[in-house]
gemmi code that builds the backbone of each chain (N, CA, C; Angstrom):
import gemmi

chains = {
    "A": [
        ("UNK", (-4.079, -14.621, -9.370), (-3.481, -13.124, -9.347), (-2.202, -13.085, -9.423)),
        ("UNK", (-1.722, -11.827, -9.590), (-0.338, -11.551, -9.742), (0.437, -11.734, -8.323)),
        ("UNK", (1.572, -12.127, -8.346), (2.156, -12.682, -6.965), (3.601, -11.875, -7.041)),
        ("UNK", (3.886, -11.232, -5.843), (5.190, -10.459, -5.686), (5.613, -11.134, -4.280)),
        ("UNK", (6.962, -11.705, -4.438), (7.790, -12.079, -3.510), (8.787, -11.052, -2.834)),
        ("UNK", (9.001, -11.125, -1.592), (10.099, -10.371, -1.019), (11.179, -11.442, -0.288)),
        ("UNK", (12.288, -10.995, -0.342), (13.370, -11.718, 0.391), (14.465, -11.041, 1.043)),
        ("UNK", (14.852, -11.081, 2.198), (14.360, -12.056, 3.286), (12.988, -11.364, 3.774)),
        ("UNK", (12.214, -12.302, 4.560), (11.045, -11.847, 5.231), (11.388, -11.052, 6.502)),
        ("UNK", (12.526, -11.646, 7.082), (12.979, -10.933, 8.203), (14.469, -11.084, 8.320)),
        ("UNK", (15.066, -9.846, 8.735), (16.525, -9.710, 8.959), (16.856, -9.058, 10.062)),
        ("UNK", (18.022, -9.479, 10.574), (18.529, -8.721, 11.915), (19.891, -8.586, 11.458)),
        ("UNK", (20.559, -7.232, 11.734), (21.746, -6.954, 11.238), (22.433, -6.027, 12.249)),
        ("UNK", (23.737, -5.875, 12.247), (24.429, -4.991, 13.217), (24.266, -3.709, 12.715)),
        ("UNK", (24.600, -2.598, 13.473), (24.618, -1.248, 13.298), (25.726, -1.076, 12.128)),
        ("UNK", (25.768, -0.493, 11.058), (26.868, -0.094, 10.284), (27.220, -0.967, 8.995)),
        ("UNK", (26.296, -2.051, 9.021), (26.215, -3.215, 7.971), (25.234, -2.598, 6.940)),
        ("UNK", (25.443, -3.238, 5.725), (24.456, -3.033, 4.601), (23.645, -4.272, 4.482)),
        ("UNK", (22.378, -3.990, 4.116), (21.376, -5.149, 4.064), (20.572, -4.996, 2.681)),
        ("UNK", (20.559, -6.051, 1.938), (19.918, -6.149, 0.558), (18.444, -6.539, 0.681)),
        ("UNK", (17.492, -5.956, 0.117), (16.038, -6.602, 0.122), (15.716, -6.808, -1.273)),
        ("UNK", (15.222, -8.055, -1.683), (14.687, -8.311, -2.974), (13.139, -8.401, -3.162)),
        ("UNK", (12.807, -7.866, -4.236), (11.278, -7.856, -4.584), (11.166, -8.329, -6.065)),
        ("UNK", (10.496, -9.501, -6.180), (10.265, -10.031, -7.429), (8.926, -10.312, -7.745)),
        ("UNK", (8.550, -9.848, -9.003), (7.281, -10.345, -9.544), (7.449, -11.685, -10.302)),
        ("UNK", (6.439, -12.666, -9.730), (6.747, -14.008, -10.137), (6.008, -14.320, -11.424)),
        ("UNK", (4.998, -13.908, -11.656), (4.213, -14.306, -12.881), (3.788, -13.216, -13.772)),
        ("UNK", (4.465, -12.070, -13.815), (4.094, -10.889, -14.575), (5.353, -9.956, -14.576)),
        ("UNK", (5.526, -9.182, -15.744), (6.463, -8.293, -15.872), (6.134, -6.954, -15.246)),
        ("UNK", (6.860, -6.499, -14.326), (6.765, -5.206, -13.761), (7.302, -3.901, -14.124)),
        ("UNK", (6.589, -3.122, -14.879), (7.318, -2.141, -15.483), (7.562, -1.042, -14.255)),
        ("UNK", (6.915, -1.055, -13.376), (7.147, -0.037, -12.370), (7.199, -0.818, -10.920)),
        ("UNK", (8.125, -0.578, -9.977), (8.014, -1.156, -8.683), (8.225, 0.098, -7.588)),
        ("UNK", (7.450, -0.052, -6.557), (7.400, 0.875, -5.605), (7.969, 0.289, -4.232)),
        ("UNK", (8.641, 1.060, -3.370), (9.088, 0.815, -2.192), (8.553, 1.555, -1.189)),
        ("UNK", (8.057, 0.858, -0.081), (7.368, 1.730, 1.093), (7.998, 1.413, 2.145)),
        ("UNK", (7.880, 2.338, 3.262), (8.278, 1.858, 4.794), (7.078, 2.128, 5.553)),
        ("UNK", (7.092, 1.231, 6.542), (5.941, 1.274, 7.436), (6.307, 0.986, 8.936)),
        ("UNK", (6.356, 2.007, 9.673), (6.344, 1.980, 11.244), (5.227, 1.352, 11.874)),
        ("UNK", (5.538, 0.950, 13.097), (4.469, 0.262, 13.660), (3.272, 1.000, 13.929)),
        ("UNK", (1.977, 0.314, 13.699), (0.780, 0.951, 13.771), (0.455, 2.386, 12.963)),
        ("UNK", (1.485, 2.435, 11.860), (1.393, 3.408, 11.082), (1.238, 3.120, 9.595)),
        ("UNK", (0.829, 4.237, 8.646), (0.551, 3.876, 7.307), (1.820, 3.579, 6.532)),
        ("UNK", (1.487, 3.336, 5.286), (2.622, 3.351, 4.534), (3.204, 4.350, 3.902)),
        ("UNK", (4.479, 4.600, 3.877), (4.977, 5.831, 3.330), (5.816, 5.434, 2.118)),
        ("UNK", (5.537, 5.980, 0.926), (6.258, 5.735, -0.215), (7.749, 6.347, -0.095)),
        ("UNK", (8.730, 5.471, -0.370), (10.125, 6.044, -0.324), (10.611, 6.167, -1.702)),
        ("UNK", (10.219, 5.267, -2.712), (10.561, 5.585, -4.100), (10.059, 4.753, -5.123)),
        ("UNK", (10.011, 5.282, -6.317), (9.426, 4.551, -7.270), (10.430, 4.249, -8.390)),
        ("UNK", (10.524, 2.880, -8.902), (11.570, 2.820, -9.853), (10.986, 2.313, -11.236)),
        ("UNK", (11.476, 2.389, -12.418), (11.208, 1.682, -13.590), (12.261, 0.882, -14.137)),
        ("UNK", (11.954, -0.107, -14.710), (13.059, -1.061, -15.017), (14.113, -0.232, -15.878)),
        ("UNK", (15.437, -0.301, -15.631), (16.316, 0.085, -16.534), (16.495, 1.661, -16.218)),
        ("UNK", (15.876, 2.311, -15.380), (15.985, 3.878, -15.117), (16.291, 3.758, -13.775)),
        ("UNK", (16.827, 5.189, -13.083), (17.041, 5.574, -11.851), (15.674, 5.770, -11.275)),
        ("UNK", (15.997, 5.300, -9.931), (14.737, 5.459, -9.054), (14.345, 6.923, -8.767)),
        ("UNK", (13.066, 7.226, -8.676), (12.696, 8.514, -8.157), (12.500, 8.433, -6.699)),
        ("UNK", (13.087, 9.321, -6.032), (12.693, 9.239, -4.331), (11.989, 10.314, -3.887)),
        ("UNK", (11.282, 9.950, -3.003), (10.334, 10.937, -2.289), (11.042, 11.890, -1.566)),
        ("UNK", (10.640, 13.142, -1.318), (11.200, 13.984, -0.561), (11.483, 13.522, 0.912)),
        ("UNK", (12.903, 13.751, 1.363), (13.180, 13.316, 2.645), (13.823, 12.067, 2.624)),
        ("UNK", (13.750, 11.384, 1.503), (14.319, 9.958, 1.631), (15.951, 10.021, 1.082)),
        ("UNK", (16.818, 9.522, 1.855), (18.210, 9.647, 1.419), (18.580, 8.745, 0.260)),
        ("UNK", (18.794, 9.323, -0.810), (19.160, 8.362, -1.960), (20.536, 7.411, -1.743)),
        ("UNK", (21.339, 8.037, -0.929), (22.860, 7.326, -0.859), (22.384, 6.317, 0.324)),
        ("UNK", (21.457, 6.509, 1.132), (21.343, 5.487, 2.190), (20.368, 4.316, 1.687)),
        ("UNK", (19.350, 4.553, 0.958), (18.595, 3.622, 0.511), (18.777, 3.330, -1.082)),
        ("UNK", (19.643, 2.414, -1.459), (19.845, 2.234, -3.008), (19.005, 1.342, -3.496)),
        ("UNK", (18.137, 1.760, -4.559), (17.213, 1.050, -5.342), (17.742, 0.630, -6.731)),
        ("UNK", (17.560, -0.485, -7.011), (18.096, -0.930, -8.393), (16.847, -1.928, -8.957)),
        ("UNK", (16.644, -1.427, -10.254), (15.408, -2.099, -10.998), (15.961, -2.656, -12.246)),
        ("UNK", (16.918, -3.761, -12.060), (17.720, -4.346, -13.191), (16.851, -5.040, -14.331)),
        ("UNK", (15.756, -5.633, -13.721), (14.903, -6.282, -14.968), (13.463, -6.051, -14.471)),
        ("UNK", (12.663, -6.641, -15.448), (11.353, -6.439, -15.310), (10.534, -7.446, -14.176)),
        ("UNK", (11.386, -8.057, -13.516), (10.911, -8.921, -12.428), (11.746, -8.762, -11.249)),
        ("UNK", (12.530, -8.035, -11.164), (13.393, -7.899, -9.896), (13.593, -6.338, -9.784)),
        ("UNK", (13.502, -5.976, -8.369), (13.963, -4.772, -7.902), (14.612, -4.840, -6.552)),
        ("UNK", (15.561, -4.383, -5.974), (16.295, -4.647, -4.846), (16.432, -3.325, -4.037)),
        ("UNK", (16.300, -3.211, -2.896), (16.529, -2.157, -1.930), (17.664, -2.530, -1.010)),
        ("UNK", (18.741, -1.648, -1.155), (19.879, -1.873, -0.249), (19.980, -0.618, 0.828)),
        ("UNK", (19.775, -1.059, 2.210), (19.935, -0.191, 3.224), (21.551, -0.068, 3.610)),
        ("UNK", (22.082, 1.064, 3.307), (23.556, 1.155, 3.488), (23.800, 1.631, 4.933)),
        ("UNK", (25.010, 1.023, 5.431), (25.252, 1.564, 6.734), (23.884, 1.760, 7.785)),
        ("UNK", (23.474, 0.721, 7.899), (22.051, 0.699, 8.693), (22.274, 0.999, 10.148)),
        ("UNK", (21.463, 1.732, 10.495), (21.483, 2.144, 12.001), (20.042, 1.770, 12.615)),
        ("UNK", (20.030, 1.730, 13.975), (18.677, 1.482, 14.558), (17.491, 2.023, 14.178)),
        ("UNK", (17.640, 3.367, 13.699), (16.557, 4.111, 13.297), (15.927, 3.753, 12.101)),
        ("UNK", (16.839, 2.829, 11.278), (16.352, 2.054, 10.071), (15.500, 0.938, 10.252)),
        ("UNK", (15.418, 0.654, 11.373), (14.641, -0.542, 11.809), (13.189, -0.375, 11.415)),
        ("UNK", (12.349, -1.177, 10.639), (11.164, -0.775, 10.170), (10.659, -1.981, 9.437)),
        ("UNK", (9.538, -1.781, 8.744), (8.806, -2.808, 7.902), (8.939, -2.133, 6.579)),
        ("UNK", (9.495, -3.035, 5.763), (9.692, -2.384, 4.229), (8.874, -3.336, 3.315)),
        ("UNK", (8.013, -2.556, 2.609), (7.108, -3.375, 1.722), (7.302, -2.936, 0.234)),
        ("UNK", (7.348, -3.721, -0.762), (7.498, -3.339, -2.097), (6.156, -3.603, -2.847)),
        ("UNK", (5.847, -3.136, -3.983), (4.741, -3.545, -4.725), (5.290, -3.246, -6.181)),
        ("UNK", (4.486, -3.793, -7.123), (4.842, -3.850, -8.453), (3.394, -3.723, -9.353)),
        ("UNK", (3.615, -2.975, -10.427), (2.429, -2.754, -11.208), (3.143, -2.836, -12.759)),
        ("UNK", (2.124, -3.393, -13.540), (2.306, -3.377, -15.090), (1.579, -2.548, -15.873)),
        ("UNK", (2.117, -2.113, -16.937), (1.326, -0.990, -17.753), (0.472, -1.988, -18.548)),
        ("UNK", (-0.757, -1.200, -18.921), (-1.485, -1.892, -19.972), (-3.006, -2.313, -19.157)),
        ("UNK", (-2.869, -2.472, -17.833), (-3.995, -3.084, -17.254), (-4.803, -1.687, -17.036)),
        ("UNK", (-6.265, -2.022, -16.738), (-7.206, -0.907, -16.693), (-6.840, 0.027, -15.393)),
        ("UNK", (-6.377, -0.610, -14.321), (-6.175, 0.007, -12.908), (-4.723, 0.407, -12.827)),
        ("UNK", (-3.793, -0.453, -13.617), (-2.451, -0.327, -13.363), (-2.250, -0.654, -11.839)),
        ("UNK", (-2.965, -1.786, -11.350), (-3.008, -2.008, -10.073), (-1.650, -2.385, -9.560)),
        ("UNK", (-1.419, -2.139, -8.244), (-0.180, -2.545, -7.578), (-0.521, -3.739, -6.833)),
        ("UNK", (0.490, -4.686, -7.019), (0.579, -5.977, -6.318), (1.570, -5.861, -5.137)),
        ("UNK", (1.193, -6.208, -3.939), (2.158, -6.059, -2.888), (2.915, -7.202, -2.563)),
        ("UNK", (4.199, -7.119, -2.168), (4.853, -8.174, -1.357), (4.370, -8.513, -0.105)),
        ("UNK", (5.043, -9.477, 0.486), (4.568, -9.704, 1.950), (5.318, -8.774, 2.948)),
        ("UNK", (6.190, -8.147, 2.654), (7.049, -7.219, 3.332), (8.276, -7.966, 3.857)),
        ("UNK", (9.252, -7.056, 4.379), (10.421, -7.415, 5.167), (10.523, -6.723, 6.410)),
        ("UNK", (10.806, -7.438, 7.319), (11.142, -6.791, 8.676), (12.418, -6.687, 9.065)),
        ("UNK", (13.121, -5.355, 9.166), (14.446, -5.177, 9.385), (14.610, -4.807, 10.892)),
        ("UNK", (15.532, -5.374, 11.446), (15.895, -5.055, 12.789), (17.528, -4.751, 12.677)),
        ("UNK", (17.872, -3.342, 13.123), (19.249, -3.155, 13.156), (19.447, -3.112, 14.812)),
        ("UNK", (20.611, -3.787, 15.104), (21.010, -3.826, 16.464), (21.903, -2.702, 16.765)),
    ],
    "B": [
        ("UNK", (-1.376, 19.154, -3.498), (-1.139, 17.714, -3.301), (-2.388, 16.980, -2.679)),
        ("UNK", (-2.419, 15.785, -3.230), (-3.647, 15.134, -2.786), (-3.335, 14.661, -1.541)),
        ("UNK", (-4.428, 14.389, -0.514), (-4.307, 13.786, 0.810), (-5.611, 12.886, 1.059)),
        ("UNK", (-5.330, 11.985, 1.934), (-6.588, 10.860, 2.126), (-6.582, 11.018, 3.860)),
        ("UNK", (-7.835, 11.191, 4.394), (-7.989, 11.154, 5.729), (-8.948, 10.199, 6.201)),
        ("UNK", (-8.479, 9.277, 7.109), (-9.274, 8.379, 7.756), (-9.557, 8.779, 9.230)),
        ("UNK", (-10.535, 9.264, 9.434), (-10.871, 9.878, 10.882), (-11.023, 8.894, 11.905)),
        ("UNK", (-11.087, 7.587, 11.700), (-11.426, 6.748, 12.807), (-10.302, 5.805, 12.983)),
        ("UNK", (-9.457, 6.016, 13.984), (-8.141, 5.177, 14.346), (-8.571, 3.750, 14.623)),
        ("UNK", (-9.825, 3.652, 15.112), (-10.160, 2.306, 15.536), (-11.679, 2.137, 15.612)),
        ("UNK", (-12.096, 0.895, 15.102), (-13.659, 0.733, 14.940), (-13.619, -0.774, 15.506)),
        ("UNK", (-14.955, -0.967, 16.153), (-15.275, -2.461, 16.552), (-16.652, -2.782, 16.037)),
        ("UNK", (-16.797, -3.978, 15.549), (-18.023, -4.495, 15.188), (-18.431, -5.970, 15.891)),
        ("UNK", (-19.522, -6.245, 15.900), (-20.126, -7.417, 16.477), (-20.128, -8.461, 15.224)),
        ("UNK", (-19.791, -9.551, 15.503), (-19.573, -10.619, 14.228), (-21.168, -10.651, 13.804)),
        ("UNK", (-21.146, -10.652, 12.323), (-22.409, -11.041, 11.652), (-23.095, -9.425, 11.340)),
        ("UNK", (-22.646, -8.532, 12.241), (-23.238, -7.146, 11.955), (-22.579, -6.432, 11.001)),
        ("UNK", (-23.003, -4.985, 10.616), (-22.466, -4.268, 9.503), (-21.661, -3.167, 10.169)),
        ("UNK", (-20.524, -2.779, 9.514), (-19.730, -1.699, 9.849), (-19.279, -0.764, 8.736)),
        ("UNK", (-19.302, 0.620, 8.929), (-18.852, 1.462, 7.957), (-17.487, 2.052, 8.383)),
        ("UNK", (-16.429, 2.067, 7.485), (-15.432, 2.986, 7.666), (-15.382, 4.105, 6.841)),
        ("UNK", (-14.964, 5.128, 7.469), (-14.874, 6.267, 6.593), (-13.578, 6.827, 5.855)),
        ("UNK", (-13.766, 7.565, 4.951), (-12.547, 8.216, 4.172), (-12.900, 9.436, 3.472)),
        ("UNK", (-12.035, 10.285, 3.619), (-12.445, 11.434, 2.847), (-10.929, 11.867, 2.180)),
        ("UNK", (-11.037, 12.545, 0.985), (-9.763, 12.832, 0.331), (-10.046, 14.286, -0.140)),
        ("UNK", (-8.824, 14.807, -0.524), (-8.782, 16.162, -1.159), (-7.971, 15.969, -2.384)),
        ("UNK", (-8.577, 16.492, -3.504), (-7.870, 16.620, -4.773), (-8.535, 17.596, -5.609)),
        ("UNK", (-7.897, 18.224, -6.525), (-8.391, 19.040, -7.607), (-8.587, 18.306, -9.072)),
        ("UNK", (-8.238, 16.939, -8.901), (-8.281, 16.282, -10.227), (-9.742, 15.806, -10.363)),
        ("UNK", (-10.032, 15.364, -11.639), (-11.449, 14.984, -11.966), (-11.241, 13.395, -12.323)),
        ("UNK", (-10.389, 13.035, -12.591), (-10.143, 11.538, -13.019), (-8.925, 10.882, -12.057)),
        ("UNK", (-9.493, 9.818, -11.297), (-8.770, 9.349, -10.283), (-9.350, 7.934, -9.939)),
        ("UNK", (-8.560, 7.118, -8.984), (-9.016, 6.027, -8.507), (-8.954, 5.966, -7.185)),
        ("UNK", (-9.651, 5.339, -6.480), (-9.858, 5.053, -5.001), (-9.736, 3.534, -4.696)),
        ("UNK", (-9.025, 3.324, -3.642), (-8.857, 1.889, -3.229), (-9.209, 1.626, -1.620)),
        ("UNK", (-9.672, 0.660, -1.276), (-9.604, -0.009, 0.051), (-8.598, -1.211, 0.187)),
        ("UNK", (-7.656, -1.160, 1.092), (-6.747, -2.194, 1.256), (-6.907, -2.701, 2.727)),
        ("UNK", (-6.691, -4.042, 2.680), (-6.790, -4.678, 4.139), (-5.450, -5.081, 4.408)),
        ("UNK", (-4.889, -4.855, 5.700), (-3.550, -5.503, 6.066), (-3.908, -6.217, 7.427)),
        ("UNK", (-4.157, -7.531, 7.401), (-4.063, -8.457, 8.429), (-2.821, -8.545, 9.242)),
        ("UNK", (-2.788, -9.093, 10.504), (-1.662, -9.175, 11.216), (-0.344, -9.704, 10.358)),
        ("UNK", (-0.749, -10.435, 9.429), (0.620, -10.911, 8.709), (1.259, -9.768, 7.825)),
        ("UNK", (0.678, -8.707, 7.760), (1.127, -7.224, 7.089), (1.131, -7.398, 5.653)),
        ("UNK", (0.549, -8.618, 4.983), (0.451, -8.528, 3.717), (-0.743, -7.624, 3.193)),
        ("UNK", (-0.496, -6.694, 2.339), (-1.497, -5.793, 1.838), (-2.416, -6.452, 0.917)),
        ("UNK", (-3.736, -6.535, 0.949), (-4.771, -7.054, 0.210), (-5.689, -6.053, -0.286)),
        ("UNK", (-5.771, -6.017, -1.632), (-6.785, -5.148, -2.271), (-8.331, -5.651, -1.794)),
        ("UNK", (-9.230, -4.760, -1.295), (-10.466, -5.270, -0.982), (-11.397, -4.883, -1.993)),
        ("UNK", (-11.279, -3.501, -2.491), (-12.315, -3.061, -3.567), (-11.690, -1.695, -4.077)),
        ("UNK", (-12.127, -1.502, -5.320), (-11.565, -0.157, -5.933), (-12.855, 0.482, -6.915)),
        ("UNK", (-12.555, 1.762, -7.022), (-13.657, 2.748, -7.495), (-13.079, 3.559, -8.637)),
        ("UNK", (-13.391, 3.616, -9.810), (-13.052, 4.535, -10.642), (-13.961, 5.923, -10.402)),
        ("UNK", (-13.328, 7.269, -10.452), (-13.822, 8.150, -10.158), (-14.889, 8.686, -11.063)),
        ("UNK", (-14.940, 8.257, -12.379), (-15.788, 8.646, -13.552), (-17.034, 7.630, -13.311)),
        ("UNK", (-17.117, 6.722, -12.560), (-18.322, 5.730, -12.522), (-19.072, 6.215, -11.376)),
        ("UNK", (-20.481, 6.477, -11.671), (-21.226, 6.746, -10.590), (-21.674, 5.720, -9.672)),
        ("UNK", (-21.711, 4.494, -10.367), (-22.070, 3.347, -9.607), (-21.082, 2.916, -8.535)),
        ("UNK", (-21.657, 2.641, -7.489), (-20.715, 2.286, -6.106), (-20.177, 0.818, -6.409)),
        ("UNK", (-18.939, 0.561, -6.158), (-18.432, -0.718, -6.496), (-18.801, -1.504, -5.268)),
        ("UNK", (-19.063, -3.148, -5.734), (-19.365, -3.913, -4.617), (-18.566, -5.254, -4.925)),
        ("UNK", (-18.207, -5.788, -3.809), (-17.281, -7.059, -3.970), (-17.725, -8.041, -2.816)),
        ("UNK", (-18.874, -8.893, -3.141), (-19.391, -9.708, -2.027), (-19.853, -8.885, -0.977)),
        ("UNK", (-19.315, -9.134, 0.276), (-19.744, -8.422, 1.531), (-19.344, -6.993, 1.511)),
        ("UNK", (-18.463, -6.651, 0.701), (-17.845, -5.189, 0.868), (-18.488, -4.313, -0.220)),
        ("UNK", (-18.775, -3.253, 0.240), (-19.375, -2.299, -0.682), (-18.828, -0.914, -0.396)),
        ("UNK", (-18.789, 0.123, -1.186), (-18.627, 1.417, -1.130), (-19.607, 2.464, -1.337)),
        ("UNK", (-19.600, 3.483, -0.660), (-20.438, 4.776, -0.811), (-19.508, 5.863, -1.274)),
        ("UNK", (-19.271, 6.027, -2.616), (-18.754, 6.975, -3.064), (-19.473, 8.231, -3.411)),
        ("UNK", (-19.148, 9.287, -2.933), (-19.714, 10.585, -2.975), (-18.670, 11.642, -3.568)),
        ("UNK", (-18.790, 11.792, -4.829), (-17.503, 12.658, -5.532), (-17.511, 13.955, -5.191)),
        ("UNK", (-18.808, 14.428, -5.127), (-18.772, 15.978, -4.799), (-18.524, 16.343, -3.377)),
        ("UNK", (-18.605, 15.221, -2.586), (-18.175, 15.458, -1.218), (-16.738, 14.846, -0.853)),
        ("UNK", (-16.279, 14.437, -1.793), (-14.930, 13.728, -1.735), (-14.991, 12.663, -0.631)),
        ("UNK", (-15.887, 11.711, -0.430), (-16.030, 10.777, 0.625), (-15.990, 9.392, 0.009)),
        ("UNK", (-15.362, 8.316, 0.552), (-15.309, 7.072, -0.117), (-15.393, 6.064, 1.065)),
        ("UNK", (-16.493, 5.655, 1.628), (-16.439, 4.952, 2.919), (-16.695, 3.351, 2.502)),
        ("UNK", (-16.210, 2.515, 3.302), (-16.472, 1.116, 3.102), (-17.505, 0.442, 3.918)),
        ("UNK", (-18.260, -0.190, 3.465), (-19.119, -0.855, 4.260), (-18.864, -2.393, 4.198)),
        ("UNK", (-18.892, -2.948, 5.410), (-18.617, -4.462, 5.539), (-19.846, -5.082, 6.156)),
        ("UNK", (-20.559, -5.979, 5.451), (-21.654, -6.388, 5.856), (-21.430, -7.989, 6.359)),
        ("UNK", (-22.218, -8.456, 7.202), (-22.096, -9.790, 7.767), (-20.604, -9.847, 8.152)),
        ("UNK", (-20.107, -9.110, 9.168), (-18.780, -9.007, 9.455), (-18.425, -10.421, 9.900)),
        ("UNK", (-17.086, -10.726, 9.629), (-16.631, -12.115, 10.116), (-15.255, -11.960, 10.753)),
        ("UNK", (-14.757, -12.905, 11.840), (-13.698, -12.718, 12.454), (-12.664, -12.444, 11.676)),
        ("UNK", (-12.453, -13.186, 10.439), (-11.456, -12.846, 9.582), (-11.347, -11.401, 8.961)),
        ("UNK", (-12.340, -10.764, 9.142), (-12.196, -9.361, 8.568), (-11.455, -8.413, 9.593)),
        ("UNK", (-11.241, -8.828, 10.745), (-10.426, -8.129, 11.711), (-8.940, -7.823, 11.162)),
        ("UNK", (-8.444, -6.253, 11.036), (-7.394, -6.068, 10.189), (-7.236, -4.447, 10.440)),
        ("UNK", (-6.150, -4.074, 9.669), (-6.084, -2.582, 9.384), (-6.631, -2.384, 7.982)),
        ("UNK", (-7.355, -1.293, 7.933), (-7.982, -1.015, 6.675), (-7.333, 0.436, 6.169)),
        ("UNK", (-6.740, 0.544, 4.904), (-6.336, 1.591, 4.423), (-7.094, 2.145, 3.205)),
        ("UNK", (-7.192, 3.313, 3.383), (-7.991, 3.891, 2.102), (-7.009, 4.580, 1.257)),
        ("UNK", (-7.046, 4.345, 0.005), (-5.874, 4.943, -1.048), (-6.290, 5.709, -2.141)),
        ("UNK", (-5.669, 6.592, -2.474), (-6.013, 7.549, -3.782), (-4.820, 7.254, -4.885)),
        ("UNK", (-5.147, 7.329, -6.075), (-4.300, 7.162, -7.118), (-4.755, 8.168, -8.125)),
        ("UNK", (-3.725, 8.775, -8.649), (-4.089, 9.910, -9.832), (-4.285, 9.093, -11.059)),
        ("UNK", (-4.860, 9.608, -11.882), (-5.264, 8.900, -13.429), (-4.124, 9.420, -14.140)),
        ("UNK", (-3.700, 10.673, -14.036), (-2.811, 11.269, -15.040), (-1.559, 11.512, -14.372)),
        ("UNK", (-0.573, 11.842, -15.111), (0.695, 12.434, -14.819), (1.432, 11.782, -13.713)),
        ("UNK", (1.183, 10.513, -13.392), (2.004, 9.985, -12.154), (2.313, 8.441, -12.813)),
        ("UNK", (3.018, 7.850, -11.917), (3.235, 6.477, -12.290), (2.593, 5.386, -11.592)),
        ("UNK", (1.444, 6.125, -10.978), (0.555, 5.088, -10.206), (0.712, 5.061, -8.746)),
        ("UNK", (1.408, 6.297, -8.151), (1.776, 6.281, -6.871), (0.520, 6.386, -6.181)),
        ("UNK", (0.360, 5.588, -4.968), (-0.879, 5.378, -4.106), (-0.607, 6.384, -2.929)),
        ("UNK", (-1.452, 7.037, -2.614), (-1.453, 7.806, -1.295), (-2.409, 7.225, -0.404)),
        ("UNK", (-1.743, 6.824, 0.811), (-2.554, 6.077, 1.781), (-3.096, 7.069, 2.817)),
        ("UNK", (-4.244, 6.715, 3.480), (-4.614, 7.237, 4.756), (-3.907, 6.671, 5.855)),
        ("UNK", (-4.266, 7.188, 7.047), (-3.544, 6.541, 8.273), (-3.978, 5.158, 8.610)),
        ("UNK", (-5.042, 4.794, 8.319), (-5.816, 3.527, 8.656), (-6.713, 3.560, 9.739)),
        ("UNK", (-7.576, 2.435, 9.587), (-8.357, 2.004, 10.819), (-8.361, 0.763, 11.251)),
        ("UNK", (-8.253, 0.598, 12.415), (-7.990, -0.722, 12.830), (-9.544, -1.189, 13.343)),
        ("UNK", (-9.797, -2.405, 12.748), (-11.016, -2.873, 12.683), (-11.148, -4.250, 13.536)),
        ("UNK", (-11.727, -4.189, 14.768), (-11.892, -5.431, 15.616), (-13.273, -5.852, 15.358)),
        ("UNK", (-13.187, -7.443, 15.333), (-14.542, -8.001, 15.300), (-14.801, -9.023, 16.443)),
        ("UNK", (-15.807, -8.576, 17.146), (-16.226, -9.309, 18.329), (-17.052, -10.663, 18.303)),
        ("UNK", (-16.533, -11.691, 18.778), (-17.372, -13.033, 18.482), (-18.948, -12.958, 19.224)),
    ],
}
model = gemmi.Model(1)
for chain_id, residues in chains.items():
    chain = gemmi.Chain(chain_id)
    for i, (resn, *xyz) in enumerate(residues, 1):
        res = gemmi.Residue()
        res.name, res.seqid = resn, gemmi.SeqId(i, " ")
        for name, pos in zip(("N", "CA", "C"), xyz):
            atom = gemmi.Atom()
            atom.name, atom.element = name, gemmi.Element(name[0])
            atom.pos, atom.b_iso = gemmi.Position(*pos), 0.0
            res.add_atom(atom)
        chain.add_residue(res)
    model.add_chain(chain)
structure = gemmi.Structure()
structure.add_model(model)
structure.setup_entities()
């Protein structure tokens, strides 16, 4: 099946610094990538949707300037958390889908745990 | 806007027994997809089963089957012959067929425990 990787799997940073998380589709071209945030014992909350070469579409309440999303190629999307603060600590999950499939199924990455000190 | 409701925060089942997880959804659309995802402690989201709304036949994948009641907007998951490896969070999800990029709307999840 389709494989999506995320890097890093776990990152600890100091408050005020920026952190970049990469999401890669390893064996398929992802026309659309999604970024989710998941707090402990809660569901996945969609943060934004990005199409290759286009600006990301952010969900209501998600700060565009804080969570920068770049989808520069059909296999790579990045999420940069700028000026991170402790409240940004969370589990970030990306998923990728490709057009043409019957379900346009989303394939999920393994997630990145961000801890901001 | 569409919503997905999972009314059982936690469920428990004895190994080898059968358990049913509930999911209801609200939509005004006629064409859509429904999914059940499993999230084990590793946090990796795993697709368990999916159903197209236009299909009356309930989807089945080995020990996993669904009871899809379109009129009632209900989509329950039945796990037969439960195994220890089935212990995980289970999320029900909805996806519109039209007018979207495939955004998934998730329920709050049900934590399933399997007792040996």
